[in-house]
N, C-alpha and C positions, 0 to 999 in steps of 0.2 A: 455740572453733571457728575454724579458719583459713579465711578467704575468699580464694579465688584469683580475681584479676581476669582477665576474658577479654581476650585481646589483639586489637587491631584488625587485621584482615587488610590486607595491602598487595598491590598488583598483582604484587609479586615472589613472593608465597607462594600466590597463587591457582592453582588447578588449571587446566590447559589445557582448552578446550572445542572439541570437534570436531563437524562436520556429517557424519553418516554417510550420509544419503540424503534424498531429498525427492521430492515430486510435486505436481502441480497439475491443476486442471481446465482445459479450454479456457475462454477468456474470451468470453462471449456478449454481444453488443451489445443493449442495451435498445432496444426498438422502440415503446414506448408502453404496451402491455399488460403485465401481470405475466408474467415468464418462466416456463419450466416447472419451475424449481427454486428452493426457498427457500434461504436462506443455510446452514441446517443440512444440507440435502440436498447442497449443493455440498461442504461440508467432509467429510461422510461419504464422498461419492464419490471425493474425492481421497485420503482417508486409508485406505480399505479396501485397495486394492492395495499401498500403501506398507507397511502393517503385515503384509499377507499374505506378502510376500517376505522378511521378517526371520526370523532364527533363534531369536527369542524370542517368547513369547506376549504379546498386548497388555497383560494385567495386570502384566507385568514393568515397564512404564513407572512412573516415580515420579509424574508429573503431566502434565496437558495444559493448555497455555496457548493461547488463541485470541483473536486480534484481530478485532473487528467493530464498526463504527460504529453501525449501526441494525438489530439483530436484530428479528425480528417479535415480536408480543405473546405468541406461543406458543413463543418461543425464549429465555425469560429465562435469564440466565447461559448463553448459547448453548454455551459450551465443555462444560458438564456433559451435556446431552442428546446432544451429538455424541460425547463420550467413551463414554457408555453404549451408543450405537448402534454404536460401533466395537469393542465387546466388551472395553473396558478394565476392567469390573467395578465393583461397587457401591462398593468401597473406594478407588477412584481419585479423588484430588482433581483438580478441573478448574475453571478460572476464566477469565473474560473480561477483556481489557484494551481500552481505547479511547483512542487519541490521534489521532483523525481519520485523515488519510491515512497517518500513521505507525503505525497500530495493528498491522499485521503485523510491522513491524520492532520495535515495542515488545514484542510477544510473544516474539520471538527473543532480544532483549536480556534480558528478564526470565528466560527459561529459561536463558540463558547464565550469568547471575549465580547462579542456583540451583546449577548444576553447578560453577562456579568456586569457590563458597564451601563446597562439600562437602555441601550439603543434598540433592543429587540426583545420579543417575548417568545416567539416560535420561529425556529430556523430549521430548514431541511438541509443537511450537510452530508457529504459522502464523497465517493470517488468512482471513477469508471475508466476502463481501458479495453480497447480491442487491439491487442498486440498483433494479431494475425492480419490486421489492416494497416499496420505501419508501412509507410510508403517505400516503394522501390524507385530509386532516383537515377538520373543521368549524371555523369561526371561533369565538372566545369568545362572541360575540353569539348564534350559533346554538346553541352548547352551553347557554347560559343559557336560551334559549327552550325547548329540549328538556327541560331540568330543570323549568321552570315547567309545561310541557305534562304531564309525568309526575305532577305534583302536582294538576293540575286535574281536577275531577270534574263530571259532568253535562254535558248537551248545551249549555246556555247558557254555562257557563263555558268550555267548549272552543271554542265559537264566538267568544267574546271573545278567547281566546288566539290563535286563528287570525287574527284581525284585526290582531294585532301582528306577524305574520310578514311580512317584507319580502323581495322577490326577491334583494336583495344578500346576505342571510344565507345563501342557498342556494349561494353561490359557494364551491367547495371551496378548501382551502389545500393546495398541493402540498408535502408534507413534504420532498421532495428539494431543491426550490428554496430552502426556508427553511434547510435544513441546509447548503447551499452558500453561505450568506450570513453574513458575520461579524456577530455580534450586537453588537459593541462599536463598530466603525467603520461598519457599515451597508453595506459593499461586498460584492458577490458575488465569488467566486473569480475569475471572468472579468474583473471590473472591476479587481481587483488586478493581473491580467496586463496590462491596458491601462495601468495606472500604470507598470509596468516598461517596456513598449514606448515610452511617452513619455519616461521618465527616461533610458533608454539609447539612444533614437533608433533603435529597431529597426524596419526597414521591413516593410511587409506582405509584399513579395515574399520577403524573407529568412525570414519566419515560414512562408510557404507552402512555400518550398524545403526548410526543415527538416522540415515535415510530409511532403512528398513523399519525402524520404530515409528517413524512418521507415517509411513503407509499403513502399518498395523493399527495405529491409533485412529487414523482417519477411517479405515475400513470398519473398525468397531463402532465408531461414532455413527457411521451410516447405518450399520446393522441395528443399532440401538436407538435410532431416530433422535440423535442428539444434535442435528443440524437443522432444527426447525425454522431457522431464520431464512432458509432458502425458499424463494418463490419460483415456480416452474416457468420455463421459457417456451414460447411457441414460435417457430419460424414461419415464413411465408407459405410453406408447403404443408403446414399443419403438424410438423414433427414437434414432439414435446421433449424438452430437456429438463430433467428433474433433479439431477445430482451432479456433483463434481466428477468429471469423467477421467481425471488423471490418476485416481487412486488405484493402486495395484496390490490387492490383497494377496495375490499369489506369488509375489516376488520373494526372493531370498538372497542371502549373502553370496551364494555362488553366481547367480545371475548378475547381481550388481558388480561382483568382482571381475566379471568378464568384459565390462564396458571399458573402452579405452579412454585415457585422459583427453580432454577437449582443448584445454587452454595452454598446456605446457607439455607438448609431446616430445619424446615418448615417456618421460619420467615423472610427469605430473600426477597429482592425486585427485584433482577435481574432475568429475565426470558428469555426464548428463543425468546419471542416476542419483548422485548426491548433491544436485543443484536444484533450485526452484524451477518449476515448469513455466514455460512461456504460455500464457493463456489469456482468455477474454473473460471479463466479468465486471460487475458493478455492485456497490453496497451503499446503503443510505442509513443515516440515523436521524431521528427526530429529536431535536434539542428544545428544551422548554424552561422558562423561568418558573419559580414557585407559584407566581400568580396565574400563569397559563395552566399549570397542572391543576390548580384548584378550580379555575374557571371552566375548563373543559373536562374535568374529571378524568384526567389522563392517567394511565398506568405509569409506573416509574421502574425502569430497570436499574438505575443507579445514578450516581452523581459524579460529575467531572470535578476533581479536586485540584488539578494542576497539570501543566505541560511544560517540558523543557526541551530546547533544541541546542545542539552542540555541533562544533566543527572538529574534524580530525584530518590527519594526513590522507589525501585521496588514495595513496598507495595502500592504505589500511582502512578503507572506508567501512569495512565490516565491523570494526570496533565501535562504530558510532553509538550503538545502544548502551554500551558501558559508560560512555562519556555523557549521555543524557540521563540515564537512570540514576547514577550516583548522585549528581546534584539535585535531582528530583526528590530522592529519599532524604537527603540532607536538609533540603528546604522545609520538608514537612516533619522533620525530627523522627524519621522512621529507619528501621533496620530491615535487612532482607527477611528476617523471621517475622516481621509484621505484615508481610505481603502473603496473601493466601494463594493467589494464582497469578501466573505470568504468561504473557505471550511475547515472544521475540520472533519476528518474522524470519522464516528460514530461507534467506536468499541463497545460502550455501550451508551445507553441514559444517564445513570447516569454519565458516564465519560464526555460527552459533557456538560451536565448541570453543573457539578462540575467545569469545566473549565470556563464557563460563570460566575459562582459565584466568583471564585477565582480572575478572571480578574478585577472585580470591588470591591473587598474587600480591603479596605485601609490597614488593618493589614497584610493581606497576601502579598500584593504588597510591603509593607515596610519591613516586617520582613523576608520574604522568597525570594522575588525577588530583594530586595535592591532598589526598586523604591521609589521616594519621595512621591508619591501619588497613588491613585487607577487609573486604566486605564478607559478611557471612555467606556461605554457599547457597546457591539457588537449587532447591530440591528438583531434580529432573522429573520426578513424578508429578510435579505441579507446574511444569513448563510445557506449553503447547499440548495440553492433555488430550485434545482431539485431533492431533496431527497439525501439520503446518504446510507451508508453501511447497515443500518438496513433494508432497502428496497431493495437495489441493490445487496448487497453481498460484502464480504471482502476477496477476494483471497489475502492473506497477502503480497506476493511479488509484486503484481500488483497495489494495492490500491494507493500507493503514486503517481504513474504515472497517474492513472485515475483521481485523484482529480486535479492535475495540468492541465491535458489536458482539463477536463471539465470546470475548472475555466476560462481558456483562452477562451473557447467557450462562456461562460456566459458573460464575459467582452466584447467580440466582439458583441454579440447579444444585450446587454444592453448599449453598448457604455460607459462602465466603464473604468476608467483610471488605477486603481491599484487594485490588489487582493492579498490575502494571502492564501496559502494552507498549512495545518498543520496536523500532525498525532501524536498520542501517540504510543509508541513503547515498546513492551514487554521487560522486563529486566530493565525498568526504564529509558527511554529516550524520547525525543521529537524532532521533526524536523519541520521547517517552511521555506517556500520559498516565496519571494516577487516577484510578477509579474507586468509588466507594458505594456500597449498597446503602439504600435508605432514601425515603421520600422527604418532602418538605417538613413533615412532623418529626423526622429523625435527625 
């Protein structure tokens, strides 16, 4: 019996991957209490109108891939219940990916690889997060006490057990705060931003100015109807949510300057005003092969040309985009000037500003990135042109999908040829994706 060895696929033989369509919910700012939508509700709300306008039925999809950092306890493998609620059918494979802030981008990359390899023709990929629903937990001491209480019988025994309960045990553990703290280096994400502000000598006023520009650009985008990818949300009481509600068009440097530092008091520079907002939201993209585009006469927003993931020191996780974007451009033989539009997720103003400095620092590029010279500067006028997470919000599982979708919309609107979408990732990573306009004939 003759055995034929499978050939290893190369980038030159992979099938092209196209983004046919996409949609997202408004991003709703967390206000302390759980918001009106769970993560699965948000994903369904964004997906229904997207699938309803297609020329194929939902079960035609090959699979559903959804990024989410912290689905609720009743949303295990959240992609699966979402796919079923979207009418994809019992036979539809659906699975969840988690790469912290890069989860939505990971879902798109995973779906892209499935199509490029020939395993799939149509994949629904995106991300969702309801940060306002992240759990409030008991400490381990309290859990142990509850376990002992459940085993105790009789009034005397329970009275003795009550005597062991201490007020400190009743203090809740906020899951969101724990999740935003690196378990290895013990720093919160905000503290890592303070590290970058110190290393690159980024002034508080520069950070506040960046935040102000983010709000201004987002407000102009709303006024000029440049966020057409948003689908309205309706809660159980009939209230409608049509726009990102964290945008503050009336803010100014004076108001931002009055906000106290959050992560390094009293001398820090990172505040709630120059950090990404904690929010709820979801975003989807419909990825298709060239054959699927032709068969179903699908529109094409653009093509996914490549994706790179990188690791960095968790203490400086905000530099992740630099470490992912540089090899991405190198792999495709491109310079900064070859990219028309950029999206770098605004986890913190300090983080984006540090990335822009490191990008053009000859010593950093040579010694840390292994590049022969500094990169050409990224034009601020072409970066996050319609605002970013400081104004719009950062539902961690969804942001990667949002920036890819909106970047494609910007490229379409401005007739740009190439774009790069990138994020820093908690734990010390970065991800970047190269996008290009053009359909199967291009």
